[in-house]
C-alpha positions as CSV (number, residue, x, y, z in Angstrom):
1,M,68.4,-84.3,66.5
2,T,71.5,-84.6,64.3
3,L,74.9,-84.6,65.8
4,Y,75.7,-81.3,64.1
5,Q,72.6,-79.7,65.7
6,S,73.7,-80.6,69.2
7,L,77.4,-79.8,68.9
8,P,77.3,-76.0,68.6
9,W,75.1,-75.6,71.7
10,R,77.4,-77.9,73.6
11,K,80.0,-75.1,73.5
12,L,77.8,-73.3,76.2
13,T,78.7,-76.1,78.6
14,E,82.2,-76.9,77.5
15,L,83.7,-73.4,78.1
16,S,83.9,-73.4,81.9
17,S,84.4,-69.6,82.1
18,G,81.7,-68.9,79.5
19,K,84.4,-67.2,77.4
20,G,86.7,-68.4,74.7
21,V,88.6,-67.4,71.6
22,K,87.0,-67.9,68.2
23,A,88.8,-71.2,67.7
24,E,87.2,-72.5,70.9
25,W,83.7,-71.4,69.9
26,Q,84.2,-73.1,66.5
27,D,80.7,-73.6,64.8
28,F,78.8,-71.6,67.4
29,P,76.6,-69.0,65.8
30,E,78.5,-65.7,65.6
31,E,75.4,-63.6,66.0
32,F,75.2,-64.7,69.6
33,L,78.8,-63.9,70.4
34,S,80.1,-60.6,71.9
35,I,83.8,-59.6,72.0
36,T,85.3,-58.7,75.4
37,N,88.3,-56.5,76.3
38,E,90.2,-59.6,77.5
39,Q,92.8,-61.7,75.8
40,A,93.6,-65.4,76.2
41,S,96.7,-66.7,77.9
42,S,96.4,-70.0,75.9
43,I,94.6,-71.0,72.7
44,P,94.0,-74.3,70.9
45,C,96.8,-75.6,68.7
46,N,95.9,-75.8,65.0
47,G,94.2,-79.0,64.0
48,R,94.7,-81.0,67.2
49,A,91.7,-81.7,69.5
50,G,92.5,-81.0,73.1
51,C,95.9,-79.6,72.4
52,Y,96.7,-76.1,73.6
53,M,99.6,-73.6,73.2
54,N,100.7,-71.0,75.7
55,V,100.7,-67.4,74.6
56,V,104.2,-65.9,75.0
57,R,104.6,-62.1,74.5
58,H,108.1,-60.9,73.5
59,G,106.7,-57.5,72.5
60,P,103.4,-55.7,71.5
61,S,103.6,-57.2,68.0
62,D,105.8,-60.2,68.8
63,I,103.5,-62.9,70.1
64,V,104.1,-66.6,69.7
65,G,102.3,-69.8,70.7
66,I,104.2,-72.7,72.2
67,C,102.5,-76.1,72.4
68,T,102.0,-77.3,76.0
69,S,102.1,-81.1,75.3
70,D,105.0,-83.1,76.7
71,T,106.2,-83.9,73.2
72,K,105.6,-80.5,71.8
73,Q,103.5,-82.0,69.0
74,C,102.6,-78.7,67.4
75,D,105.0,-76.2,65.8
76,R,105.7,-73.0,67.5
77,R,104.0,-70.2,65.5
78,T,103.5,-66.4,65.4
79,L,100.1,-65.3,66.7
80,K,97.8,-62.5,65.7
81,K,96.1,-60.3,68.3
82,S,92.8,-61.2,66.7
83,E,93.4,-64.9,67.6
84,L,93.6,-64.0,71.3
85,A,90.4,-62.0,71.7
86,L,88.0,-63.6,74.1
87,Y,84.3,-63.8,73.2
88,R,81.3,-64.5,75.5
89,I,77.7,-65.3,74.8
90,D,75.5,-62.3,74.1
91,H,72.6,-63.1,76.4
92,K,70.4,-60.4,75.1
93,K,70.6,-61.5,71.5
94,L,70.0,-65.1,72.5
95,A,67.0,-64.1,74.6
96,T,65.5,-62.2,71.6
97,K,65.9,-65.2,69.3
98,V,64.4,-67.6,71.8
99,A,61.5,-65.3,72.6
100,A,60.6,-65.0,68.9
101,A,60.8,-68.8,68.4
102,I,58.5,-69.6,71.3
103,G,56.3,-66.5,71.4
104,F,56.8,-64.8,74.7
105,T,57.5,-61.2,75.9
106,E,61.2,-60.6,76.3
107,Q,62.3,-59.3,79.7
108,H,66.1,-59.8,80.0
109,E,67.9,-59.9,83.3
110,Q,70.4,-62.0,85.3
111,I,69.0,-63.7,88.3
112,K,71.1,-63.1,91.4
113,D,72.0,-65.9,93.8
114,Y,71.4,-68.5,91.1
115,T,74.3,-70.0,89.1
116,A,74.2,-69.0,85.4
117,L,70.5,-68.3,85.5
118,W,68.9,-65.6,83.4
119,K,65.3,-64.5,83.0
120,F,64.5,-64.2,79.3
121,G,60.9,-63.1,79.6
122,V,57.3,-63.9,80.4
123,L,54.9,-66.3,78.6
124,N,51.4,-64.9,78.8
125,P,49.0,-67.3,77.0
126,Q,46.0,-65.9,78.9
127,A,45.3,-62.6,80.6
128,E,45.1,-64.2,84.0
129,H,48.0,-66.6,83.5
130,S,51.6,-65.7,83.0
131,F,54.8,-67.8,83.5
132,P,58.4,-66.6,83.8
133,V,60.8,-68.0,81.2
134,Y,64.3,-68.7,82.5
135,C,67.5,-69.8,80.7
136,F,70.2,-71.8,82.4
137,L,73.6,-71.4,80.8
138,G,75.7,-73.3,83.3
139,Q,77.9,-76.3,82.7
140,T,76.6,-79.3,84.7
141,S,73.4,-81.2,85.4
142,S,74.1,-80.9,89.1
143,Q,74.0,-77.1,88.9
144,L,70.7,-77.3,87.0
145,D,69.3,-79.8,89.6
146,K,70.0,-77.3,92.4
147,I,68.3,-74.5,90.5
148,I,65.2,-76.6,89.7
149,N,64.9,-77.6,93.4
150,Q,65.1,-73.9,94.4
151,L,62.5,-72.8,91.8
152,C,60.2,-75.6,92.6
153,M,60.1,-74.5,96.2
154,G,58.1,-71.5,95.0
155,E,54.5,-71.6,93.8
156,Q,55.0,-70.0,90.4
157,T,54.9,-72.3,87.4
158,F,57.8,-71.7,85.0
159,L,59.4,-72.6,81.7
160,L,63.1,-73.2,81.8
161,I,65.4,-73.5,78.8
162,A,68.7,-75.3,79.5
163,A,71.9,-74.8,77.4
164,T,71.3,-78.2,76.0
165,S,68.6,-80.8,76.6
166,S,71.4,-83.3,77.6
167,L,71.8,-81.3,80.9
168,I,68.2,-82.2,82.0
169,S,68.4,-85.1,84.4
170,T,65.6,-87.4,85.3
171,A,65.4,-85.9,88.7
172,S,65.0,-82.3,87.4
173,S,62.5,-83.5,84.8
174,D,60.4,-85.3,87.4
175,A,60.6,-82.4,89.9
176,S,59.5,-79.8,87.3
177,S,56.6,-82.1,86.1
178,R,55.3,-82.4,89.7
179,H,55.5,-78.6,89.9
180,K,53.6,-78.3,86.5
181,S,56.6,-76.5,85.1
182,K,58.5,-77.4,81.9
183,L,62.2,-78.0,81.0
184,I,63.5,-77.9,77.5
185,G,66.9,-77.3,75.8
186,I,68.0,-74.5,73.5
187,D,68.5,-77.3,71.0
188,D,64.7,-78.0,71.2
189,V,64.0,-74.4,70.3
190,L,66.6,-73.3,67.7
191,A,68.2,-75.0,64.8
192,I,71.5,-74.2,63.1
193,D,72.1,-75.2,59.5
194,A,75.5,-76.0,57.9
195,A,76.0,-72.3,56.9
196,G,75.5,-71.3,60.6
197,K,72.1,-69.7,60.1
198,V,69.9,-69.9,63.2
199,T,66.1,-70.5,62.8
200,A,63.2,-71.4,65.0
201,K,62.4,-75.1,65.2
202,N,58.8,-75.8,64.1
203,S,58.5,-78.2,67.1
204,A,59.3,-75.5,69.6
205,Q,55.8,-74.1,69.8
206,T,54.3,-77.6,69.8
207,I,56.3,-78.6,72.8
208,V,55.2,-75.4,74.7
209,S,51.6,-75.7,73.5
210,N,51.4,-79.3,74.7
211,W,52.8,-78.3,78.1
212,L,50.3,-75.4,78.4
213,E,47.5,-77.9,77.8
214,T,48.4,-79.5,81.1
215,V,48.6,-76.3,83.1
216,L,45.9,-73.9,81.7
217,P,42.2,-74.4,82.4
218,K,40.4,-75.3,79.2
219,S,38.0,-72.6,78.0
220,A,35.6,-75.4,77.1
221,K,35.7,-79.2,77.2
222,P,35.8,-81.0,73.8
223,G,32.3,-81.3,72.4
224,S,30.7,-78.7,74.7
225,E,29.0,-75.6,73.4
226,Y,31.7,-73.0,74.0
227,Q,30.7,-69.3,74.2
228,F,33.2,-66.5,74.4
229,P,32.3,-64.0,77.3
230,T,31.8,-61.1,74.9
231,P,31.2,-57.9,76.9
232,A,27.8,-56.2,76.5
233,G,27.8,-53.6,73.7
234,A,31.0,-54.9,72.2
235,T,31.5,-54.8,68.4
236,W,33.8,-56.8,66.1
237,E,36.1,-53.8,65.8
238,Q,37.1,-54.3,69.4
239,F,38.3,-57.8,68.9
240,V,41.9,-58.9,68.3
241,F,42.7,-62.4,67.0
242,E,46.3,-63.5,67.2
243,F,47.6,-66.9,66.2
244,T,50.3,-67.8,68.7
245,A,50.6,-71.3,67.1
246,T,49.1,-72.8,63.9
247,E,46.3,-74.3,66.0
248,M,46.2,-71.8,68.9
249,L,44.4,-68.5,68.8
250,L,44.6,-65.8,71.4
251,V,41.4,-63.7,71.3
252,S,41.1,-60.4,73.2
253,C,38.2,-58.0,73.7
254,G,38.9,-55.2,76.1
255,Q,40.2,-56.8,79.3
256,I,38.9,-60.3,78.4
257,Q,41.4,-62.6,76.8
258,E,41.0,-66.3,76.1
259,R,43.1,-69.0,74.3
260,L,41.1,-70.9,71.8
261,E,41.7,-73.9,69.6
262,P,39.8,-75.1,66.5
263,E,37.4,-77.2,68.6
264,H,36.2,-74.1,70.6
265,L,35.1,-72.5,67.3
266,K,33.6,-75.8,66.0
267,M,36.3,-75.8,63.4
268,K,37.8,-79.3,64.1
269,N,37.0,-82.3,61.9
270,Q,35.7,-84.9,64.3
271,N,36.8,-87.8,62.1
272,S,40.4,-86.7,61.3
273,G,41.0,-84.5,64.3
274,K,42.4,-81.8,62.0
275,P,41.2,-78.2,61.6
276,T,38.5,-77.5,59.0
277,L,38.8,-75.2,56.0
278,Q,37.2,-72.4,58.1
279,W,40.1,-72.5,60.5
280,T,42.5,-72.5,57.5
281,L,40.7,-69.5,56.1
282,L,40.8,-67.6,59.4
283,R,44.5,-68.4,59.6
284,S,44.9,-67.1,56.0
285,L,43.4,-63.8,57.1
286,A,46.3,-63.3,59.5
287,T,48.7,-63.4,56.6
288,T,46.8,-61.0,54.3
289,G,46.0,-58.2,56.6
290,G,42.5,-59.4,57.1
291,S,41.2,-59.6,53.5
292,I,40.2,-62.5,51.2
293,S,40.2,-62.1,47.4
294,W,40.5,-64.5,44.5
295,Q,41.7,-64.8,40.9
296,D,39.0,-66.9,39.2
297,Q,35.3,-67.7,39.3
298,D,35.8,-71.2,40.8
299,A,37.8,-69.7,43.6
300,T,35.1,-67.1,44.1
301,D,32.5,-69.8,44.8
302,R,34.8,-71.7,47.1
303,V,35.7,-68.6,49.0
304,K,32.1,-67.5,49.4
305,K,31.0,-70.9,50.8
306,Q,33.9,-71.1,53.3
307,K,33.6,-67.5,54.2
308,Q,29.9,-67.9,55.0
309,E,30.7,-70.9,57.2
310,L,33.4,-69.0,59.0
311,A,31.2,-66.0,59.6
312,N,28.4,-68.2,61.0
313,K,30.7,-69.9,63.4
314,L,32.2,-66.7,64.6
315,K,28.8,-65.1,65.1
316,Q,27.7,-68.1,67.1
317,T,30.8,-68.3,69.2
318,F,31.0,-64.6,70.0
319,G,27.3,-63.8,70.2
320,L,27.3,-61.0,67.7
321,S,24.8,-60.7,64.9
322,E,26.8,-58.6,62.4
323,D,28.9,-60.2,59.7
324,P,32.5,-60.3,60.9
325,V,34.0,-60.5,57.4
326,P,31.7,-58.4,55.1
327,W,32.3,-57.7,51.4
328,S,34.1,-54.5,50.6
329,E,33.1,-53.2,47.2
330,S,36.0,-50.7,47.0
331,D,38.6,-53.4,47.7
332,K,36.8,-56.2,45.8
333,A,37.5,-58.5,48.7
334,Y,36.1,-59.7,52.0
335,K,37.5,-57.6,54.9
336,A,37.6,-58.7,58.5
337,K,36.2,-56.1,60.9
338,F,38.4,-57.5,63.7
339,V,42.2,-57.3,63.9
340,V,43.7,-60.6,62.9
341,K,47.4,-61.3,63.0
342,A,50.0,-64.0,63.7
343,A,53.2,-64.1,65.7
344,D,56.4,-64.0,63.6
345,N,57.3,-67.6,64.3
346,V,53.8,-68.7,63.2
347,L,54.0,-66.7,60.0
348,R,57.2,-68.5,59.1
349,Q,55.2,-71.8,59.2
350,L,52.3,-70.6,57.1
């Protein structure tokens, strides 16, 4: 992580009241700030780190700032009302951005009796497994340690996102690991470029996926003959395939839902450990609305071969005899009978 990446998020821990004027928030993303009805009694002096000036009001439109340093290093100056407006973090907007980056269902609420703790949503990788997602926006590691100890007293596994990864102490990390829970920082999930634009980090889903590997039961062991528990009488039209990560597929059919990886569909190269072309083709279907077409004859032959391999492996895994991706003469393309899609954060990576 670059120094620039860590600095904006540090504002969440540096402003003790959780509020500050624009000059105090500095490079923090404006999309996550919400103006309050309050005004500051002191603001930073221009251009001097750690130097503040008191706000003195002589009248509604006659406001001046006077440096509080012993030597009065900064010049007295007239202040605008806009400089005094206090801003706070917009928890809802932050929750929405984090939920999209990781891929969980947003459920935004403040947790009572816990210092600066918010519930941002629920991570539901399998129908029978769901984990609450919390966000800690406090200032100190000791505050976070106390919260982790309290949460770990319960039985429910959780994902907690701290204001910055630097707040996560060894004690909290060890305690959460023993509880099979996971701690990460906002700086592990979101990136900010020099223009202030916020984007999801590609590594965010990998971090969460690696953690889920340790807490979720495998649908099948590597090398075993996995078979999806397809309900009797089910058809391809009842299936929904959703990529929650580039190498993670959530498959649903009625009330049955399982998390599959390339190896479960026999789409993992045993030598390189990478997904095969059939997995790549299946992933491509998620970006095209479930259809495969081409532009030239060579591409036609390649697509036909990989499409047939994909169809064979899907039929074998799901126990259905019909072609899951048949040819559509009207569309001049292969069209998936099942719904296939990808989470927004995955689409950005494809």
